[in-house]
C-alpha positions, 0 to 999 in steps of 0.5 A: 711823445716817443716815436719809432721811424723805420727807414731812414732815407731822405723822408724818414731822416727829415722826419726824425730830425724834425721830431727831435728838434720839436722835443720828442724821443725818437728812435730812428732805425735803418739797416744801413750803418752808415746812415745810422752813424751819420745821424747818431747826433741828430736823432735821439737814438739810432739803431741798425737793424733789419726792419723785416726781422721779427726779433729785431724789430720785437727788441724795439720799445713798441709798446711804449711808442705813441706811433710807429712811422714806416718811412721805407720809400722805394723798396715797397716789398721791404715796406710791406713786409715790415708794415705787416710785421708791425701790424702783427706785433700789434702796435697801437698806432701805425703810419705808412709810407705810401710810394704807389697806388698799389702799395696803398691798396695793400696798406688799406687791405692791412687795415693801415688807416694812417699813410702818407705820400711824401709828394703830398705830405712833407716830413716837416708837415707830418711832424708838426701834426704828430707834435700837436694832435689838434693840428690837421694840416699845415703849410709853411709860408716862410721861416716865421709864418705858417697856415694851420688847419686845427679844430675849433677849440670847444671853448669858442664853439658858438661864438662869433670871430668877433666875440672870440677876439682870436686876432687880439688875444693870440696875434692870429688871423682866421682865414676861413673856416671848413665844414667836413663832409661826413658823407664820403664813402668809407676809406676815402679822404674827407671832403673839406668845404670852405665857408668863404673869407672869414669876417667878424660875423662868422660863427665858429661851429663844433667839428669845423676847422679853423684855417689860421694864418700866423706865427707858429708859436702864437698858433700853438698858444691858441690851441694850448690855452683853448683846451 
């Protein structure tokens, strides 16, 4: 997949490097030439430009990008101007970085539906979610093991965990299942309800989430082979 990351501070740099390491094509842009030069061998492509300049930003392959991530941090003015510009250019998927409640309010007013707050969602977690659309959230336990939230694969809907046999087939452990509350207010974060510790009789229901523990490579095999 192709991603454009605008702003190569600590968060944008980490996100761009992780996405590149995951095998995606990444264009990282920043107006600081020194930063761009430092990262040219770690990110697929780097470019020095002013992200608030319409002409400069329009030169990027925006229509070919699967998502544009505005990773600008402390300069809220530049972040909001860049976001407004990207919105005007009709980019199909925009993910904004939010560092204050006020900025979040403005983002929502601009109808930016996806945004991250770095203190809540690390660059590595976002990279993993972008790498696989079926991964809802993730937590890295160690270099080897992760906890991943993912949608219940269609082929297992209606089965019990014993029938699905995920542990023996994919070497992963189902910790619990989550039900999403569809009655949350418009624009609010969905509320997840855990069903308790999973056991062999736990039924896998449509639209629920699985909370899996295991090696990331094994969890990815489960997702890929179940779709």
